[in-house]
MMTF fields as JSON, N, C-alpha, C and O atoms, coordinates in Angstrom:
{
  "mmtfVersion": "1.0.0",
  "mmtfProducer": "UNKNOWN",
  "numBonds": 287,
  "numAtoms": 288,
  "numGroups": 72,
  "numChains": 1,
  "numModels": 1,
  "chainsPerModel": [1],
  "groupsPerChain": [72],
  "chainIdList": ["A"],
  "bondAtomList": [4, 2, 8, 6, 12, 10, 16, 14, 20, 18, 24, 22, 28, 26, 32, 30, 36, 34, 40, 38, 44, 42, 48, 46, 52, 50, 56, 54, 60, 58, 64, 62, 68, 66, 72, 70, 76, 74, 80, 78, 84, 82, 88, 86, 92, 90, 96, 94, 100, 98, 104, 102, 108, 106, 112, 110, 116, 114, 120, 118, 124, 122, 128, 126, 132, 130, 136, 134, 140, 138, 144, 142, 148, 146, 152, 150, 156, 154, 160, 158, 164, 162, 168, 166, 172, 170, 176, 174, 180, 178, 184, 182, 188, 186, 192, 190, 196, 194, 200, 198, 204, 202, 208, 206, 212, 210, 216, 214, 220, 218, 224, 222, 228, 226, 232, 230, 236, 234, 240, 238, 244, 242, 248, 246, 252, 250, 256, 254, 260, 258, 264, 262, 268, 266, 272, 270, 276, 274, 280, 278, 284, 282],
  "bondOrderList": [1, 1, 1, 1, 1, 1, 1, 1, 1, 1, 1, 1, 1, 1, 1, 1, 1, 1, 1, 1, 1, 1, 1, 1, 1, 1, 1, 1, 1, 1, 1, 1, 1, 1, 1, 1, 1, 1, 1, 1, 1, 1, 1, 1, 1, 1, 1, 1, 1, 1, 1, 1, 1, 1, 1, 1, 1, 1, 1, 1, 1, 1, 1, 1, 1, 1, 1, 1, 1, 1, 1],
  "groupList": [{"groupName": "UNK", "atomNameList": ["N", "CA", "C", "O"], "elementList": ["N", "C", "C", "O"], "formalChargeList": [0, 0, 0, 0], "bondAtomList": [1, 0, 2, 1, 3, 2], "bondOrderList": [1, 1, 2], "singleLetterCode": "X", "chemCompType": "L-PEPTIDE LINKING"}],
  "groupTypeList": [0, 0, 0, 0, 0, 0, 0, 0, 0, 0, 0, 0, 0, 0, 0, 0, 0, 0, 0, 0, 0, 0, 0, 0, 0, 0, 0, 0, 0, 0, 0, 0, 0, 0, 0, 0, 0, 0, 0, 0, 0, 0, 0, 0, 0, 0, 0, 0, 0, 0, 0, 0, 0, 0, 0, 0, 0, 0, 0, 0, 0, 0, 0, 0, 0, 0, 0, 0, 0, 0, 0, 0],
  "groupIdList": [1, 2, 3, 4, 5, 6, 7, 8, 9, 10, 11, 12, 13, 14, 15, 16, 17, 18, 19, 20, 21, 22, 23, 24, 25, 26, 27, 28, 29, 30, 31, 32, 33, 34, 35, 36, 37, 38, 39, 40, 41, 42, 43, 44, 45, 46, 47, 48, 49, 50, 51, 52, 53, 54, 55, 56, 57, 58, 59, 60, 61, 62, 63, 64, 65, 66, 67, 68, 69, 70, 71, 72],
  "secStructList": [7, 7, 7, 3, 3, 3, 3, 3, 7, 1, 1, 7, 2, 2, 2, 2, 2, 2, 2, 2, 2, 2, 2, 2, 6, 6, 7, 7, 3, 3, 3, 3, 3, 4, 4, 4, 1, 7, 2, 2, 2, 2, 2, 2, 2, 2, 2, 2, 2, 2, 2, 6, 6, 7, 7, 1, 1, 7, 3, 3, 3, 3, 6, 6, 3, 3, 3, 7, 4, 4, 4, 7],
  "xCoordList": [-15.928, -14.681, -13.904, -14.536, -12.607, -11.754, -11.366, -11.04, -11.298, -10.709, -9.112, -8.389, -8.66, -7.262, -6.755, -7.39, -5.475, -4.644, -3.64, -2.812, -3.391, -2.317, -1.702, -2.296, -0.318, 0.654, 1.595, 2.395, 1.769, 2.477, 3.21, 3.244, 3.915, 4.57, 4.359, 3.914, 4.69, 4.292, 5.051, 6.215, 4.601, 5.262, 5.868, 7.053, 4.88, 5.25, 4.8, 3.576, 5.058, 4.267, 3.671, 2.507, 4.353, 3.66, 2.596, 1.752, 2.755, 1.485, 0.227, -0.85, 0.585, -0.373, -1.075, -2.289, -0.373, -0.618, -1.739, -2.765, -1.188, -1.923, -3.33, -4.372, -3.25, -4.518, -5.475, -6.695, -4.902, -5.836, -6.364, -7.441, -5.451, -6.182, -7.065, -8.039, -6.958, -7.798, -9.436, -10.521, -9.128, -10.298, -11.01, -12.235, -10.221, -10.795, -11.663, -12.744, -11.125, -11.68, -12.796, -13.184, -13.248, -14.246, -13.507, -14.406, -12.376, -12.105, -11.729, -10.621, -12.688, -12.418, -10.983, -10.366, -10.629, -9.27, -8.777, -8.977, -8.247, -7.917, -6.161, -5.236, -6.127, -4.907, -4.094, -4.608, -3.097, -2.392, -0.805, -0.021, -0.554, 0.758, 1.73, 1.402, 2.616, 3.826, 4.402, 4.607, 4.567, 4.971, 3.643, 3.974, 2.643, 1.831, 1.416, 0.488, 2.1, 1.752, 2.933, 3.998, 2.33, 2.991, 4.367, 4.54, 5.242, 6.808, 6.465, 7.289, 5.575, 5.346, 4.785, 5.073, 3.883, 3.017, 4.297, 4.519, 5.037, 6.184, 6.92, 7.156, 7.337, 8.386, 7.466, 8.045, 6.489, 5.405, 5.303, 5.545, 4.908, 4.912, 6.083, 6.289, 6.992, 8.663, 8.667, 8.43, 8.928, 9.2, 8.36, 8.9, 7.065, 6.263, 6.788, 6.758, 7.374, 7.402, 8.992, 9.19, 10.098, 11.085, 10.976, 11.514, 10.163, 10.003, 9.709, 10.083, 8.877, 8.415, 9.562, 9.162, 10.552, 11.47, 10.752, 11.175, 9.853, 9.447, 10.07, 10.206, 10.561, 11.536, 11.205, 11.979, 10.024, 9.691, 8.29, 7.516, 7.923, 6.183, 5.583, 6.22, 4.385, 3.591, 3.401, 3.615, 2.966, 2.823, 1.483, 0.801, 0.655, -0.549, -0.958, -0.556, -1.677, -2.266, -3.691, -4.53, -3.902, -5.253, -5.222, -4.202, -6.088, -6.4, -5.214, -4.821, -4.656, -3.456, -2.082, -1.1, -2.191, -1.182, -0.58, -1.313, 0.882, 1.452, 1.032, 1.174, 0.425, -0.076, 0.451, 0.658, 0.582, 0.993, -0.142, -1.187, -0.187, -1.476, -2.02, -3.201, -1.423, -1.851, -2.627, -3.349, -2.284, -3.165, -4.566, -5.355, -4.592, -6.002, -7.189, -8.331],
  "yCoordList": [-3.534, -2.709, -3.677, -4.065, -4.127, -4.536, -3.728, -2.599, -3.955, -3.218, -3.056, -4.04, -1.799, -1.595, -1.675, -1.249, -2.303, -2.41, -1.469, -1.541, -0.55, 0.48, 0.062, 0.155, -0.451, -0.412, 0.524, 0.491, 1.471, 2.567, 2.653, 1.641, 3.822, 3.775, 5.239, 6.125, 5.428, 6.774, 7.56, 7.213, 9.062, 10.145, 9.8, 9.926, 9.377, 8.877, 10.035, 9.948, 11.07, 12.031, 11.296, 11.543, 10.455, 9.887, 8.796, 8.48, 8.171, 7.764, 8.357, 8.042, 9.463, 10.331, 10.89, 11.006, 11.1, 11.85, 10.79, 11.114, 9.469, 8.245, 8.348, 8.383, 8.39, 8.157, 9.341, 9.178, 10.508, 11.726, 11.737, 12.237, 11.085, 11.003, 10.049, 10.247, 8.756, 7.747, 8.164, 7.875, 8.894, 9.458, 10.336, 10.261, 11.298, 12.378, 11.65, 12.05, 10.839, 10.11, 9.016, 8.206, 8.928, 7.937, 6.711, 5.894, 6.111, 4.865, 3.883, 3.932, 3.007, 2.454, 1.7, 1.196, 1.699, 1.187, 0.969, 1.859, -0.005, -0.306, 0.07, -0.262, 0.932, 1.395, 0.564, 0.584, -0.043, -0.68, -0.138, -0.204, 0.352, 0.578, -0.534, -1.515, -0.659, -1.448, -2.162, -3.365, -1.232, -1.429, -2.292, -3.062, -2.302, -2.898, -4.335, -4.984, -4.782, -6.167, -7.047, -6.72, -8.183, -9.215, -9.454, -9.05, -10.121, -10.15, -11.366, -11.54, -11.98, -12.709, -12.153, -12.59, -11.084, -10.248, -9.392, -9.351, -8.803, -7.799, -8.429, -7.842, -9.578, -10.452, -10.711, -10.473, -11.031, -11.478, -10.412, -10.608, -9.123, -7.818, -7.631, -7.558, -7.545, -7.053, -7.942, -7.534, -9.382, -10.006, -9.863, -9.921, -9.681, -9.572, -8.055, -7.863, -6.708, -5.854, -6.235, -6.268, -6.513, -6.704, -7.391, -6.923, -8.625, -9.22, -8.334, -8.58, -7.081, -6.21, -5.027, -3.933, -4.992, -3.859, -2.776, -1.649, -2.824, -1.694, -1.524, -2.478, -0.345, -0.18, 0.906, 1.252, 1.241, 2.506, 2.375, 1.72, 2.929, 2.95, 4.382, 5.436, 4.237, 3.088, 1.902, 2.138, 0.591, -0.362, -0.433, -0.329, -0.617, -0.728, -1.682, -1.746, -2.554, -3.858, -3.589, -2.897, -3.954, -4.154, -5.849, -6.304, -6.446, -7.791, -8.665, -9.475, -8.589, -9.355, -9.115, -9.849, -7.764, -7.592, -6.094, -5.218, -5.972, -4.376, -3.737, -4.226, -2.467, -1.601, -0.114, 0.174, 0.622, 2.1, 2.889, 2.373, 4.215, 5.065, 5.179, 4.844, 5.565, 5.612, 4.408, 4.618, 3.288, 2.185, 1.883, 0.95, 2.762, 2.621, 3.212, 3.268],
  "zCoordList": [-7.425, -7.437, -6.49, -5.507, -6.647, -5.573, -4.559, -4.924, -3.388, -2.124, -2.373, -2.525, -2.399, -2.365, -0.867, 0.098, -0.818, 0.147, 0.313, -0.595, 1.196, 1.082, 2.47, 3.544, 2.273, 3.511, 3.562, 2.628, 4.484, 4.759, 5.925, 6.625, 6.355, 7.532, 8.06, 7.331, 9.318, 9.831, 9.511, 9.315, 9.328, 9.105, 7.552, 7.242, 6.728, 5.293, 4.531, 4.629, 3.828, 3.11, 1.918, 1.603, 1.267, -0.051, 0.169, -0.67, 1.586, 2.052, 2.202, 1.696, 3.139, 3.421, 1.919, 1.751, 1.226, -0.14, -0.934, -1.532, -0.729, -1.367, -0.725, -1.379, 0.559, 1.157, 0.912, 0.901, 0.719, 0.368, -0.917, -1.239, -1.749, -3.237, -3.3, -4.026, -2.551, -2.545, -2.006, -2.51, -0.876, -0.2, -1.027, -1.131, -1.72, -2.472, -3.777, -4.209, -4.117, -5.459, -4.893, -5.735, -3.808, -3.204, -3.528, -3.727, -3.696, -3.776, -2.598, -2.064, -2.23, -1.179, -0.987, -1.925, 0.109, 0.529, 2.032, 2.858, 2.321, 3.618, 3.807, 3.066, 5.166, 5.371, 6.485, 7.603, 6.365, 7.49, 7.533, 6.586, 8.711, 9.169, 9.002, 9.671, 8.448, 8.146, 9.641, 9.805, 10.511, 12.002, 12.602, 13.503, 12.37, 13.175, 12.47, 12.952, 11.371, 11.081, 11.827, 12.352, 11.655, 12.344, 11.508, 10.358, 12.22, 11.262, 10.131, 9.233, 10.166, 9.103, 8.02, 6.906, 8.181, 7.057, 6.622, 5.412, 7.356, 7.102, 6.148, 5.093, 6.358, 5.387, 4.269, 3.21, 4.131, 2.981, 2.03, 0.839, 2.553, 1.861, 1.22, 0.009, 2.318, 1.399, 0.471, -0.666, 0.668, -0.458, -1.718, -2.823, -1.58, -2.964, -3.422, -4.637, -2.401, -3.308, -3.686, -4.901, -2.889, -3.813, -5.28, -6.283, -5.244, -6.561, -7.741, -8.887, -7.3, -8.684, -8.368, -8.767, -7.907, -7.664, -6.844, -7.099, -6.0, -5.297, -4.224, -3.457, -3.941, -3.093, -1.79, -0.898, -1.971, -1.184, -0.78, -1.477, 0.255, 0.604, 0.173, 0.182, -0.165, 0.316, -0.876, -2.065, -0.361, -1.125, -1.406, -0.386, -2.744, -3.015, -3.607, -4.769, -3.246, -3.542, -4.357, -3.781, -5.278, -5.917, -6.432, -6.949, -6.284, -6.663, -6.286, -7.125, -5.208, -4.66, -5.361, -5.256, -6.224, -7.178, -6.632, -6.175, -6.766, -6.668, -7.82, -8.941, -7.552, -8.557, -7.971, -6.792, -8.992, -8.778, -8.686, -9.083, -8.182, -7.688, -9.251, -9.348, -10.434, -11.49, -12.48, -13.455, -11.976, -12.252, -11.477, -11.628, -10.782, -9.679, -10.563, -10.105]
}
């Protein structure tokens, strides 16, 4: 199973809900706070998100592609 990368922000209820769901389903994931990423990584992830019309957090990656929670 490919590791899920979850990028979120502080005080984000959707981010917390997503981490809870993944944890409860025993799906391994890595959580990164957007603000703690380097400017280069922030720009990279935002550009990827914009390309698929993702406009809110969390940003969920699986196999280096953005997916929805339902696709995991």
